[in-house]
N, C-alpha and C positions, 0 to 999 in steps of 0.2 A: 504494500497501501505506500509506502513513502515513496518508492523506489519511482512509482507511479505518479504518485504527486510532485513528486521532484519534479518529473519530465514535464508534467502537467505545468508546470511555477514557471519553469526556463521558457517552456514557449510564451505563456502571457507575457513574458517580458520582451516581447516582439511586438506587442500590437499597440497600436496609438492610442488614446483619447481617442480621436474622433470615433477610430472605427469602433470600439465599445460603446460608443454613443451611437454610432449609428444602427447597431442591433440591437441596442433595446429600444432605439425608438419606431426602427420601420418593420419589426418583426413582432408579431404577437406572443407573447411568452408567460404561458399561464402555470407552468411550473414552477412553486416557490421554491425550489430545491436549487432550480439551473435559476432563476432570477435571483438568488440569492451569492451563486458562485460567480456571476455577471457582474453584480455590482460590487461585490470584491476584487474580483479583475480592472473596475473601472476606476476602484479607490486608488488600486495598486499604480495604475499605469499612471496616476493625478499626483501620487505621494512613492516614487519609487526608492527613495531614501528611508520611510519609515514603512514599508508593507506589511499586512494583514496576513495572517496565514488561513491558508484553506482548510473549511471542516473537512476533516478526516473521517468524519462521523457517517459523513455521505459516500452510498453508493459509487466503488471507484469505476464500475462502466455509465455514471453519469458524465463523470471527466471527460471519459473516454468518448462517449458520444456527443457531449457538448462541444470537444475542441473538434472534432469531423465537420458537426454541424457549423462552428464557426467557420471555420476554413473553406464549406460550400458557400455559405452566405456570402462569404467578402469576393471567392471569383468567381460569384456570379456578376458581380457588381465592379469586377476590377477595369477597368478601362483600359489600362495597357495591354491586358489579356485579353480582351476582345478587340483592341486593335493586331494584336498578332496571328487570331482567327479571320477575322475579317482580310488578314493581305494574303494569309495562304487560301484562304476562299477565293479571292481575285486573281492567283496566279494560276489556278487549278482550272477557273473556265475560261482565262486566257491560252490555258496552254492544253483545253481542251479534256480535263481530265478527273474533273468536278464527280464525285460516288454519289448516287441517287439520294442518300441518307443526308448528306450535306446540301443538296438540294434543298431538302423539305427543312433542315434546318435555318438557311436561307429564308426559305420564307416565311417565314415561323418569324423572326428576327423584323422581315418587312410587315409583318402584322402588326408588331408589338412595339416598333420604335416608333417614336415620334421626333416633331424641331429639335424638341431640347435635348435629346442623347448626347455624350459627349462627341461620338466620331459620325455623328448624322451624314455627315458632308462624305465622309469615305463609303457612307453604305450607299449611300446614292449614287456613288461615282461606280462601285461596285454593281450596283444594281442595272446603272444603264450595261455596263459590259455584259451582265447575265440576259436584262433583254435582246439584246443582240445575238446571244449564243443561241436561247431558245428560237428567236425568232428564223435563223437564218436552217435551224432542225423540223418548225412547223411544231413546236411542242404549245399548242393555245393552252393548255389547260393550267400549266405556268406561267404563259406570259401573259394574261389578265390579272392575276393580280399584281405581278410585277409593272406594269406598265400601269396600272391602278394608281402605286405607290406611287412610280414617277411624276405624273400626270398629278397626283394632288399635291405634292410637294417642290414642285417646281419653281413656284415663285420664293421661296424658302430659301430654295437651293441657289438661288440665284443672287435673292439677298446675301445670304452667306457668304458665297464667290466674292464677291463685288468688294465686301466688310476686309474679309481675307487679303484681298486685293490692296487695300488702302493700309491694315494692318503692314505690311509687308514694306510701305513705304513708310510711315510713323517707326518701322526699327530701325531702318536707314536712316532716315533723319537724326533721330534722337540720338543713337549710338555714335555716327560718325561727325554730327557736328557738337556736339557733346554743348562746352558751356557759353557757346557763343548761337544755339537756336534758342527760340521765343516758345518756355515751356506749355504757355497758355493755348500755342497753336493745338494742342495736340492732350491735354489734360482733358479739356469738357468730351471731346469725340470720345478717346478714351474711357472714359466714367461710362457715358451713354451706351459703349458698346455692353460693356462689364454687367451693365443694370438690363439690358436688354434681354428678356425672356423667351422671346420668340424669336432669337438666335440660338445656336449649337450650344454647348458648355464648353468645349474645346475653343471655340472663338473667344468667349467670354471671357476663358482664363487667358488665352495669350495676351486680352488687351488690357486686364488687373495688371498683368506682369508688367506690360511695358510704363503703365499709371503709377505702378512703383517705382520701377525704376525712374521716374520722371521727378517724382517726390525726394525721391534718395539723393539724384543726381544734384540739385534745387535744395535740398537742406532745409525740405519743407515737414519737416516730424511730425507736426502735427497731423498736417492732412495724411501722412502717411500713416501714425495710426490708426486715423478714423478710418481707412480704409483697409488695414489691414482685418480691422473688428469686422468691417464689414465684410469681408471676405471668410473670415474664420464660420460665421452663420452659412453662407453659401457654401462651406464643403464638408455643412453637416448634412447634405443633398447626395443624395448616391448616386446622383448623373457627375460629380465630381473625382467617383473615390479610387485612388490607387497610389499604395504606399510611397512611389515615387512622387504623388503630388503633395500628401501632407508632410516628405521631409522638406520638400522645399519650399512650403508655409512655414513650417516648425523654423528653418534657417533662416528665411526672410525674417520670420517676426522675432527670433531673435538677434538679429542684427538690429530689426527698429528699435528693439529696447534697449539694446546695449550704447546705441545714440543719444538715448534720452538720459541715459544714465540708471535705467531701471532694472540693476544687474539682478536681482533673485529672480523676476520674472526673465531675464535674459539668460540665463544659466539653465532655466525650468525647460524652454523649449529651444536651447543649446543642444543638452544631452538627450532631448524626442529625437533630433535634426539627427543623428549620429547613431541612432539605436540601430538603425541597419545601414548596410555597405550598400553604395551607388557610384555612377559617375562622378557624383557632384561632393562626395563625402569628405574630401582632402577640405574645400572651401568652407562646408559646415564646420571642418576639426578647427580652422582656421578662427571664425565666429567664436565657436566654445569658450578655444582657448583664450581668445582675447578677452574675454568676458572675466574666463578665471585669473587673469593677470591685474586687471581692475579690482577685483576682491581680493588679491593680494595672495592668492593660493598658487603660489606658484610651485611648489613640486606635484601640485595635481596634472598643473599645466603642463608640463616637463612629463612628467611620464605617461599625459597622453599624448604628446607628440612625437614619441620614442617610439609610442605604439603604432602609428601612422606613417612608419618610412617605409612600406610596403608601397603605399598607397601614394608618397612623393614620388620615389622613382619611377613608378607607371604610368604617370600624368604628363600629358601632351602639353598642358595648358601654364604656359609661365606666368603668366597674374597669378594661377595660385601658386605653383611651387615658389614662386620667391614673396609673395605673399605669408608662405609657409617658412619659411630658410630667413625671411625677416623676422618673424614672431620668434622661431626660434633660438635664434643668435641673441634677441632680446632677453628672453625665458632663461638660457644658460647665465646669462649676467644678473639677474637676481636673484637666480639659485648661489651666487656665491661663487661663479664660473666663466667668469671674465676671458680667461686665456683660451682655454675653451671655444670661446664664444669667435674670441677674435679669430684662432686658426680657423675655424670653419667659415667665416665669412668673408676673410683672404681666400682660402682654396677655391671656394664658390664663384667668388671676383674672378680668377685667373680663368675659370671652365668658361662661366656665363656674362663677361664684361657686355657683351652686345646685347644680349635679352634684358640684362638689369636693366641696361638705359634705354630699352624702349618697353619696360616697364615696369612703374611702380620702384622707379630708382629711388625715391627720395625715402620712403618707410627701409628697403635696406640700409640706406645710407644712417639712417638716421640710429639704426641698432647697432651697423660697424662702428662710429666713431663714437658710441658710447660703450663700447666696447673697449676701444684702444683709451677713450677716459680713466677706466675705471684702473685699468692695466696700469696707469701713468706713461703710456706711449705718447706724450704729447708730441714729439718732434715726427712719430711715424701719422700720426693725426695732420700732421699741419702737411705734413707732404702729400696725404692723400687729397684730401681736400684741394690743395694747391694743383696738385697733375688733374683732376679731375675738373676742376674750376667749379666746386658744389656749390658755393656762396653765392656766386652768379646764376648760375640756373636755378636755385632755392628763389631766388628773387624774378626770376621770367618766370617759371612755374608757377608762381601764386601771386604777382602783380599787381593782379586785377581782382583779390580778394582777400580778406581775413585769413592769416594764416599765423602760423608759429614756425618760426626760423629757430631751429631745434638745430640743424646742423652750423649753420650760422654763431650759435652761442657757445657750442662745443669747442669750436674755431677758435672764438673769442679767448677761453676759459685757456685752451691750450696756448694761444700764442700769449697772454700774461704770465701764463706758469712759466717759459720759456726765455720772457722778459723781452717779450720783441714788441711790445706795447706795455704799457704802465696804465695805473690802476684809475686813471682818469680818463683818458679814453676807453678805457673796457665798461665803464659807468656808463659812457656818454651812448657807449653802441648796446651795451645790454637795456638802455630806457629806451631805443628804438625798437627793439625787439618786443619788450612789453609796453608799449606804449599804445599797440593796438588792441581792439575792443572786439571782446568777442559772445554771442549769444547763443552759440551752441555750446550745449553740457560736457560731450567730449572734448572740446576745446578748452573748455575752464579748466577741465580737470586736466587734460595734457597741461596746459598752462603749468597749474599748479604743482605736475610732476617732475617738469623741468627746473621752479624753483627752487624746489628741494636738491635738488641733482645738483644745481649750481652753487650753492649754498655749501655744499661738501667741502667745494673747493676755493672758496671766494667767500666767507661768512662776511655775511655784514651789506655786501654789495647790490643786491636784488633789494 
């Protein structure tokens, strides 16, 4: 019995709160013991640090049966599984290899699915292929229901296709132009698409992801929180269900709370995002470790990063890789391992110099110069900054908006401690650094941390 409950307990740790909420809300469960087990799963999913034990007086067969029931119900609604099935059906239609039982399954879907389904547009396109397949073979018995489906939803499909085309343009405009584009050009449109229930869920989800990106990029964190909470309610609908979508939501929510310095919530959603590994796992680990560092939980952050090196080696995203390495170097420093941090940063820079200057170079050099400063390698720090013209790059990068000149600050301290500038010049230059006003919680936090760091080397100057 203990082994069975142990297996069941480990299985329930992989479930997300939204999954349990869906199971409880959208299924009629009358058995009191099953309801009690599900309620325990829900509580443990929300409180992983303080879980409740399962009732071992309940027949062990109920646990096994409930596990199979949960897996079946979630699989039935999993939009990623559905996409795989739909793609296989399409391939078989196009290669004239679809089986009779698969034809019946497709017809059943056409009778059950409406425009709100996540993959409505893909199903419509597969139905178009299927109608051609049937027509050339004079298969009228299936041709009629397929044709009825296509005729009924023709306008919905055309609308969705048009919106998808606009979203493609929006994606290019938002990502490629970055800070230079006017966010209001897309904000209203993306919000309207997200809230339009006459569109398929896939199109709506694409819109809200891009809307969140705009809010994040323009530091509109109140708007970001509002749309995130709205998305939270939408994701309770089975139309949007997959573990991938939920992990992405939890990761983005952790990032949002982190930017607002709501660190307890950020930690909770950060741990949810890394509950299962997928292609974005490294990105989610970066967010969670950033939260743990802000909470001064340096040991746990370093442990988590050490356990993630396998994903680091396999990623093709230098955005995520450099973000991870930068945070790893900083976390090593905060764990009293400055020499190891500096050596690792030096080796990484020698191999990936070009990639670093193309992706998140400022984040990397903030960590690298911090390691050198902690080691007392002031001359090496000065040389690194000058050889790569980092102070000027920092000014150019953030010249149009409030920023925190961390690299310049560390460089000034190194110059002062190497007697290249006097205290008066140091004071004047640091006054320029700290004269900038910050409205963001994270920048205020970062400024306070920088002041503490500087005070260790030049007490009283700040």
